[in-house]
C-alpha positions in Angstrom: 18.3 52.4 -17.0 19.3 55.9 -15.3 22.8 57.0 -15.6 24.5 57.7 -12.1 26.9 60.6 -12.1 29.2 61.2 -9.0 31.8 63.7 -8.2 30.8 67.2 -9.6 29.1 68.4 -6.3 31.6 66.6 -4.2 28.8 64.8 -2.4 28.7 60.9 -1.9 25.4 60.6 -3.9 25.2 56.7 -3.1 25.2 57.3 0.6 22.6 60.0 0.2 20.3 57.7 -2.0 21.0 54.8 0.4 20.0 56.8 3.2 17.0 58.3 1.7 15.8 54.6 0.6 16.3 53.4 4.2 13.1 54.9 5.3 11.0 53.9 2.3 12.6 50.3 2.7 11.0 50.0 6.4 7.8 48.6 5.3 9.3 46.3 2.8 11.6 45.0 5.6 8.7 44.4 8.0 7.0 42.1 5.6 9.9 40.3 4.9 10.3 39.7 8.8 6.7 38.7 8.8 7.0 36.3 6.1 10.1 34.7 7.9 8.0 34.3 10.8 5.4 32.4 9.1 8.0 30.2 7.3 9.5 29.5 10.6 6.1 28.7 12.3 5.4 26.3 9.4 8.7 24.6 9.8 7.7 24.2 13.5 4.3 22.8 12.5 6.2 20.2 10.5 8.4 19.1 13.1 5.4 18.5 15.4 3.6 16.8 12.6 6.4 14.5 12.2 6.0 13.6 16.1 2.5 13.3 16.0 2.8 10.9 12.9 5.3 8.9 14.4 3.4 8.5 17.5 -0.1 7.7 15.7 0.9 5.1 13.1 4.5 3.8 14.2 3.8 3.6 17.7 0.0 3.3 18.6 -1.0 1.5 15.3 2.0 -0.4 14.1 3.5 -1.2 17.5 1.4 -1.3 20.6 -2.1 -1.7 18.5 -0.9 -5.3 17.4 -2.5 -8.3 18.8 0.7 -9.7 19.9 1.9 -6.4 21.7 -0.5 -7.2 24.7 -0.5 -11.0 24.6 0.5 -12.5 27.8 0.6 -16.2 26.2 3.5 -17.8 24.3 3.3 -21.0 22.5 5.9 -23.6 23.3 6.8 -26.1 20.4 8.9 -29.2 21.2 9.4 -32.3 18.8 9.5 -31.7 15.2 9.7 -28.0 15.1 10.0 -27.9 11.4 6.6 -29.2 10.7 4.7 -26.3 12.0 4.8 -22.8 13.5 2.4 -21.9 16.4 1.7 -18.5 18.0 -0.4 -18.2 21.3 -3.1 -15.4 21.0 -4.6 -13.4 24.1 -7.3 -16.0 23.8 -5.1 -19.3 24.3 -6.9 -21.5 26.7 -3.9 -23.3 27.9 -4.9 -26.9 26.6 -1.7 -28.9 25.6 -2.0 -30.4 22.0 0.1 -33.3 20.3 -0.1 -32.8 16.6 0.5 -35.2 13.7 0.3 -33.9 10.2 -0.3 -36.4 7.5 -1.2 -34.1 4.5 -1.0 -30.5 3.8 -3.6 -28.3 2.3 -3.2 -27.8 -1.5 -5.0 -25.4 -4.0 -6.6 -26.3 -7.2 -4.1 -25.5 -9.9 -3.9 -25.5 -13.6 -0.3 -26.1 -15.2 0.3 -25.7 -18.9 2.6 -28.2 -20.8 4.9 -25.3 -21.3 6.5 -23.5 -24.3 8.9 -25.0 -26.7 11.4 -22.4 -26.0 11.8 -20.7 -22.6 11.3 -16.9 -22.2 11.9 -14.4 -19.6 8.9 -12.5 -17.9 9.9 -9.4 -19.8 9.3 -11.1 -23.2 6.1 -10.3 -25.0 3.3 -12.6 -26.1 4.3 -11.9 -29.6 7.7 -13.5 -29.0 6.2 -16.4 -27.3 3.7 -16.8 -30.4 6.6 -16.6 -32.6 5.7 -13.4 -34.4 8.1 -10.7 -35.4 6.0 -7.5 -35.1 8.8 -5.4 -36.3 8.7 -7.4 -39.9 4.9 -7.1 -40.2 3.3 -4.6 -42.5 1.2 -2.0 -40.7 -2.0 -3.6 -41.7 -1.1 -7.2 -40.4 0.5 -5.8 -37.4 -2.8 -3.9 -36.6 -4.8 -7.1 -37.3 -2.6 -9.3 -35.1 -2.9 -7.0 -32.2 -6.6 -6.3 -32.5 -7.0 -10.2 -32.4 -5.2 -10.5 -29.1 -5.4 -13.5 -26.8 -8.4 -14.6 -25.0 -8.4 -15.9 -21.4 -11.2 -17.1 -19.4 -10.8 -18.0 -15.6 -13.5 -19.0 -13.2 -15.9 -17.1 -15.6 -14.0 -14.2 -15.7 -13.0 -13.2 -19.3 -10.0 -10.9 -19.6 -11.6 -8.3 -21.9 -12.1 -4.5 -21.9 -15.2 -2.6 -22.0 -15.5 -2.9 -25.7 -14.9 -6.7 -25.9 -11.4 -6.7 -26.9 -9.0 -9.1 -25.2 -6.7 -7.4 -22.7 -3.5 -9.2 -23.9 -2.1 -8.8 -27.2 1.2 -9.4 -28.8 2.7 -6.2 -27.1 1.8 -7.6 -23.5 4.9 -8.8 -21.5 4.4 -12.0 -19.8 5.0 -10.3 -16.4 2.3 -7.6 -17.3 -0.3 -10.4 -18.0 0.4 -12.2 -14.8 0.0 -9.1 -12.8 -3.4 -8.4 -14.4 -4.5 -11.8 -13.6 -3.4 -11.7 -10.1 -5.1 -8.3 -9.5 -8.4 -9.5 -10.5 -10.5 -10.3 -7.4 -13.3 -12.1 -9.0 -10.9 -14.8 -10.8 -9.4 -15.5 -7.3 -6.2 -16.9 -8.5 -2.7 -16.5 -8.4 -0.9 -17.0 -11.6 3.1 -17.6 -12.2 5.3 -18.3 -15.0 8.2 -20.7 -14.5 11.2 -19.3 -16.8 12.7 -23.0 -16.3 10.1 -24.8 -18.0 8.0 -22.2 -19.8 4.7 -23.2 -17.9 2.0 -20.9 -17.1 0.7 -22.0 -13.8 -2.5 -20.9 -12.0 -3.6 -21.6 -8.6 -6.7 -20.8 -6.8 -6.3 -18.2 -4.1 -8.6 -20.6 -1.9 -7.0 -23.6 -0.7 -8.6 -27.1 -0.1 -11.4 -28.5 -2.0 -13.4 -25.2 -2.2 -10.7 -23.9 -4.4 -11.7 -23.5 -8.2 -9.9 -22.9 -11.4 -12.1 -23.0 -14.3 -10.5 -22.4 -17.6 -13.3 -23.6 -20.0 -13.5 -21.7 -23.2 -9.7 -21.5 -23.5 -9.3 -23.9 -26.4 -9.2 -21.5 -29.4 -5.9 -20.8 -31.4 -5.6 -17.4 -29.9 -6.0 -18.5 -26.3 -3.5 -17.7 -23.8 -3.4 -21.2 -22.3 -2.7 -22.7 -25.7 0.0 -20.0 -26.2 1.8 -21.7 -23.4 1.6 -25.2 -24.6 -2.1 -26.0 -23.5 -2.8 -28.3 -20.7 -1.2 -31.7 -20.6 -3.6 -34.3 -22.4 -1.8 -37.5 -21.4 -4.3 -38.5 -18.7 -5.9 -42.0 -18.0 -9.0 -40.1 -16.7 -10.4 -37.1 -18.2 -13.4 -35.2 -16.5 -15.3 -32.3 -18.3 -16.2 -29.3 -16.3 -19.9 -30.2 -16.1 -23.2 -29.2 -17.8 -24.5 -28.1 -14.5 -26.9 -29.9 -12.0 -30.4 -31.2 -12.7 -29.5 -33.4 -15.7 -30.0 -37.2 -15.8 -28.5 -40.1 -17.9 -31.7 -39.9 -19.6 -31.3 -36.2 -20.5 -31.5 -35.6 -24.3 -28.5 -33.7 -25.7 -30.9 -31.2 -27.2 -31.6 -30.2 -23.6 -27.9 -29.0 -23.2 -27.0 -25.7 -24.6 -23.5 -24.5 -26.3 -23.4 -26.6 -29.6 -25.3 -27.6 -32.6 -25.9 -31.0 -34.3 -24.1 -33.1 -35.1 -22.4 -33.5 -31.7 -18.8 -35.0 -32.3 -16.2 -36.5 -30.3 -12.9 -38.1 -31.0 -11.2 -40.6 -28.5 -8.1 -42.5 -29.2 -8.8 -41.9 -33.2 -12.4 -43.4 -32.9 -14.9 -40.7 -34.1 -18.3 -40.3 -32.7 -21.4 -38.7 -33.9 -24.5 -37.9 -31.8 -27.7 -35.9 -32.5 -30.1 -34.1 -30.1 -32.3 -37.0 -29.6 -29.6 -39.0 -28.4 -29.4 -39.1 -24.4 -26.4 -39.0 -22.1 -26.9 -42.5 -21.5 -26.5 -43.2 -25.1 -23.3 -41.4 -25.5 -22.1 -43.5 -22.5 -23.2 -46.7 -23.8 -21.5 -46.3 -27.5 -18.4 -44.9 -26.2 -17.8 -47.6 -23.6 -18.9 -50.4 -26.3 -16.3 -49.1 -28.9 -13.2 -51.3 -28.4 -11.1 -48.8 -30.4 -11.8 -46.2 -28.1 -10.6 -48.3 -25.0 -12.4 -46.0 -22.8 -15.3 -46.4 -20.2 -17.6 -43.3 -20.0 -19.7 -42.4 -17.0 -22.0 -39.3 -15.8 -22.0 -37.8 -12.5 -25.4 -36.5 -12.2 -24.4 -34.2 -9.0 -21.9 -32.2 -11.0 -23.1 -32.9 -14.5 -19.9 -34.0 -15.6 -19.1 -36.5 -18.2 -16.0 -38.7 -17.4 -13.8 -41.0 -19.5 -11.4 -43.5 -18.1 -8.8 -45.5 -19.7 -9.8 -49.2 -19.8 -6.1 -50.3 -19.6 -4.7 -47.2 -17.8 -3.0 -45.7 -21.0 -3.6 -42.1 -21.3 -6.6 -41.1 -23.4 -5.9 -39.1 -26.6 -9.1 -36.5 -27.4 -9.3 -34.8 -30.8 -6.4 -32.9 -32.1 -8.1 -29.7 -31.2 -10.6 -30.2 -28.4 -12.2 -27.2 -29.4 -13.7 -29.0 -32.4 -15.1 -31.7 -30.3 -18.6 -30.3 -29.9 -19.9 -33.0 -27.6 -17.2 -31.7 -25.0 -18.5 -28.3 -25.7 -21.8 -29.3 -24.3 -20.3 -30.4 -20.9 -18.2 -27.1 -20.9 -14.9 -28.6 -22.2 -12.1 -30.6 -20.4 -11.5 -30.1 -16.8 -7.8 -29.3 -16.8 -6.9 -28.8 -13.1 -5.6 -30.6 -10.1 -8.2 -30.3 -7.3 -7.3 -28.8 -4.0 -7.1 -30.9 -1.1 -7.5 -30.2 2.7 -5.0 -30.6 5.2 -5.2 -33.7 7.2 -3.9 -34.0 10.8 -4.4 -35.8 14.2 -4.7 -33.5 17.4 -4.7 -35.2 20.7 -6.2 -38.3 19.1 -8.8 -36.7 17.0 -8.7 -36.6 13.3 -8.9 -33.0 11.9 -9.3 -31.6 8.5 -8.7 -28.1 7.4 -9.1 -26.4 4.1 -6.1 -24.2 4.9 -2.6 -24.7 6.3 -3.1 -21.5 8.3 -6.1 -21.7 11.0 -6.7 -20.9 14.7 -7.5 -23.7 17.4 -7.7 -23.1 21.1 -6.2 -19.6 20.6 -3.3 -21.1 19.0 -2.7 -20.0 15.3 -1.3 -22.9 13.4 0.9 -22.5 10.4 1.5 -25.9 8.9 4.8 -26.4 7.2 5.4 -30.1 6.4 3.9 -33.5 7.2 5.3 -35.4 10.2 7.0 -38.9 9.9 4.5 -41.8 11.3 4.5 -42.0 14.8 6.2 -38.5 15.6 4.2 -35.8 17.2 4.8 -31.8 17.7 3.8 -30.9 21.1 2.4 -27.3 21.8 2.0 -26.2 25.3 1.2 -22.5 26.4 2.9 -20.3 28.9 2.5 -17.0 30.5 4.5 -14.3 29.0 3.9 -11.3 31.4 7.1 -9.5 30.4 6.0 -8.8 26.6 2.8 -7.1 28.1 5.1 -5.1 30.6 7.5 -4.2 27.9 4.6 -3.0 25.7 3.1 -0.7 28.6 6.5 0.7 29.7 7.2 1.7 25.8 3.9 3.3 25.6 4.3 5.3 28.6 7.8 6.6 27.4 6.4 7.5 24.1 3.2 9.2 25.5 5.5 11.1 27.9 7.9 12.3 25.1 5.2 13.6 23.1 3.2 15.2 25.8 6.6 16.7 27.1 7.2 18.3 23.5 3.8 19.7 23.2 3.8 21.3 26.4 7.2 22.8 25.7 6.2 24.2 22.4 3.0 25.9 23.8 4.5 27.4 26.9 7.9 28.4 25.2 8.7 32.1 26.0 8.1 34.6 23.1 10.4 37.6 22.6 8.5 40.0 20.6 11.3 42.6 20.3 13.6 40.1 18.7 12.3 40.4 15.1 14.0 38.3 12.6 17.2 40.1 11.3 17.5 41.6 7.9 20.5 40.9 5.5 21.7 44.4 6.2 21.4 43.9 9.9 23.4 40.6 9.6 26.4 42.4 8.0 26.9 44.6 11.0 26.8 41.4 13.5 28.9 38.4 14.5 28.0 35.0 13.8 27.6 34.2 17.4 25.3 37.3 18.0 23.1 36.4 14.9 22.8 32.9 16.2 21.7 34.0 19.8 19.4 36.5 18.2 17.5 33.9 15.9 17.0 31.7 18.7 15.1 34.3 20.4 13.3 35.2 17.1 12.1 31.7 16.8 11.2 31.1 20.3 7.5 30.9 21.2 6.0 30.6 17.6 3.6 28.1 18.8 3.0 29.4 22.2 -0.5 28.7 23.1 -1.2 27.4 19.8 -5.0 26.1 19.5 -4.2 23.0 17.7 -1.3 21.8 20.1 -3.3 22.7 23.2 -6.3 21.0 22.2 -4.1 17.9 21.4 -2.9 17.9 24.8 -6.3 18.5 26.3 -7.9 15.5 24.5 -4.9 13.1 25.2 -5.2 14.1 29.0 -9.0 13.7 29.0 -8.4 10.2 27.4 -6.2 9.2 30.2 -8.4 10.7 32.9 -11.5 8.9 31.9 -9.7 5.5 32.4 -7.8 6.7 35.4 -9.6 4.3 37.9 -8.6 1.3 35.9 -5.0 2.7 35.2 -4.5 3.4 38.9 -5.3 -0.1 39.8 -2.7 -1.4 37.5 0.0 1.0 38.7 -0.3 4.0 36.2 -1.1 7.4 37.6 -0.5 11.1 36.1 1.5 12.5 39.1 1.5 15.8 40.5 -0.1 19.0 38.8 3.2 20.4 37.8 4.0 17.0 35.8 1.5 18.4 33.3 -0.1 15.1 32.7 2.9 13.0 32.5 2.2 8.9 33.1 4.0 7.7 36.2 4.5 3.7 36.5 4.8 1.4 39.4 6.3 -1.5 37.8 5.8 -3.9 40.4 2.0 -3.1 40.6 1.6 -3.6 36.9 3.2 -6.9 36.9 0.7 -8.0 39.5 -2.1 -6.7 37.3 -0.8 -8.7 34.5 -0.6 -11.9 36.2 -4.2 -11.5 37.9 -6.0 -10.3 34.9 -3.9 -9.9 31.6 -7.3 -9.8 29.6 -8.6 -6.7 31.5 -5.3 -4.9 30.4 -5.8 -6.0 26.7 -9.4 -4.8 26.7 -8.4 -1.3 28.3 -5.7 -0.4 25.8 -6.8 -2.3 22.7 -10.6 -2.7 23.2 -12.5 -5.8 23.7 -13.4 -8.4 21.1 -17.2 -6.9 21.0 -15.7 -3.2 20.8 -12.4 -3.3 19.2 -11.9 0.4 18.6 -12.8 1.5 22.1 -9.3 1.0 23.8 -7.0 3.7 25.0 -4.5 3.1 22.0 -7.4 3.8 19.4 -9.0 6.7 21.1 -5.5 8.3 21.3 -4.9 7.4 17.6 -8.0 9.1 16.6 -7.4 12.3 18.5 -3.9 12.7 17.3 -4.9 11.8 13.6 -7.3 14.6 13.7 -4.5 17.0 14.9 -2.2 16.0 12.2 -5.2 16.8 9.5 -5.7 20.0 11.0 -2.0 20.9 10.8 -1.9 19.6 7.2 -4.7 22.0 6.5 -3.2 24.8 8.1 0.6 24.5 7.3 0.3 22.2 4.3 2.3 19.5 5.9 1.9 15.8 4.6 -0.9 13.8 6.5 0.3 10.6 5.2 3.9 10.8 6.2 6.3 12.1 8.8 8.8 13.4 6.6 10.8 16.6 7.4 11.9 17.3 4.1 8.7 16.9 1.7 7.1 19.8 0.0 4.3 21.9 1.6 1.0 22.0 0.0 0.5 25.7 -1.4 -3.2 25.7 -1.1 -3.0 25.4 2.7 -3.8 28.6 5.0 -0.4 29.4 5.5 0.7 28.6 1.9 -1.8 31.1 0.7 -0.6 33.6 3.5 3.1 33.2 2.1 1.9 33.6 -1.5 0.1 36.8 -0.5 3.4 38.2 1.4 5.2 37.1 -1.9 3.1 39.3 -4.1 3.1 42.3 -1.9 6.8 42.2 -1.7 7.2 41.8 -5.5 5.0 45.0 -5.9 7.0 47.2 -3.2 10.4 46.0 -4.7 9.3 47.3 -8.2 8.2 50.7 -6.4 11.3 50.8 -4.6 13.5 50.4 -7.5 11.4 52.9 -9.2 12.2 55.4 -6.2 15.7 54.8 -6.2 16.1 55.2 -9.9 14.1 58.5 -9.4 16.5 59.9 -6.7 19.6 59.0 -8.9 17.9 60.7 -11.8 17.3 63.8 -9.8 21.0 64.0 -8.4 22.3 63.3 -11.9 20.4 66.3 -13.3 21.5 68.4 -10.1 25.3 67.2 -10.9 24.7 68.0 -14.5 23.3 71.5 -13.8 25.9 72.2 -11.5 28.6 71.3 -14.0 27.2 73.4 -16.7 27.0 76.3 -14.1 30.8 75.9 -13.4 31.4 75.8 -17.0 29.6 79.1 -17.6 31.2 80.7 -14.6 34.7 79.7 -15.7 33.9 81.0 -19.1 32.7 84.5 -17.9 35.5 85.0 -15.7 37.9 84.1 -18.6 36.2 86.6 -20.9 36.8 89.4 -18.0 40.6 88.5 -17.7 39.7 87.0 -14.4 40.9 83.4 -13.1 38.4 81.4 -11.6 
């Protein structure tokens, strides 16, 4: 560090050095000002990005692009309003409907018996299994976790690529539920009831088409058995089925899945069959054994073996159905409640639907409950032109607001003589003067910007291309000085809505055959492209309209700012070196003058002269 000395010469060294450094700092200050302009410009881009994002996603897509936004129809419900919810679509044909609901659609469901002790969703499967992992040796713990818990649903085995179960003692109940529900091939929704300890698995497909097949889950390390297994106190038990193409005369050896002997235990009666026995032989022997108290039958369509109690008492299979190899031939016991169709009567016609949500006559139905006998829910359709009118008015207001912002930014005056103020300059100015100067410095940063001018041009081209149809419904672009602003004749638009609401829907949202050709979709595409271009240039977030998020450093302006930072660091080091050199030179001068003064005083003193 340079030692700075003042005072021997009587000169103000600090002021001299500062004055000499001023010229050298000019280049550094220029780069600092240029960097500030880039940062301000980037902030201006983020402001525009926020407005474009809002218009593109919040307005065009989420608000005006929805089917209901330009729907001129409204469903009116009278009678039992709690039985169903109905919404009219733009395709509603106006047919009145009287609805009676006798049955709601249900999903195929498997429900376990439940655990002896109730657990929270955050509990691990080891806790449900009654295992204390912390008290195990390292070897036993590893063996237990490696074994895991098997689960097969609709043919989907929940295992990893190496064949290990996805669920082990460390897996929480909630994590297991989430994994099951996220598997699209399994096509089920699982849940856990903390009140009963039951694992409930429902098909995502409602009605008879829904399927929940948990065959192959009877082992001791089965998830199903971990939660109490499936209830066995049933008077009718069906198997999952050996498949189609089998007859009563089919030999057991023709089926696959187990080896002789084929054993079966029903109500403490034990049966044993060999491969040469036929399915009819099994049925005859089971039905004839009095102690079994069971009648057996075979459904050749589904390949299912069915056991029916002769007196209605529950049928008890073997203690562990996994040991019943005859059942294994027929893919195990079918342990689920089949889904059923919704049944209703509409205008005197019986109707069945696989789901409680469906569309009929342009009306979307959401069935909520059955109706008492003789009671109907009445649905009528009314015109609702005000909905369309408010949507178009809202769109025009938002369009004009965005267009005005873009036009203002691209035509804003630019004051080139008002460069950003340096810290030294600000010290000599009043706060009000600094604010006024800075406003002029920030003005015109996006003047004639290529991205913004292109956005305006493309927005106006989309409107111009459809101006004939728009004018017919009362929407024009005004005079040249309006710069593309949309002007609405409300009374004319009301008439157009009443005359042909479908034409308005097709124009703005696209027709059914070309759903992405409407004005809203075209504007959304062009504005989306502009958002991407601004993101590439300024580093703004193309997936958010946030005004506070971080900029991406690898954008064009991000790299430019990084270059400025590097140059400024180098220049600052050079300035420090130069300043230290000046002080070193002045220090040397002061020391030399001090020495000269000392020598002069000594010489005069030796001559008897006073200095």
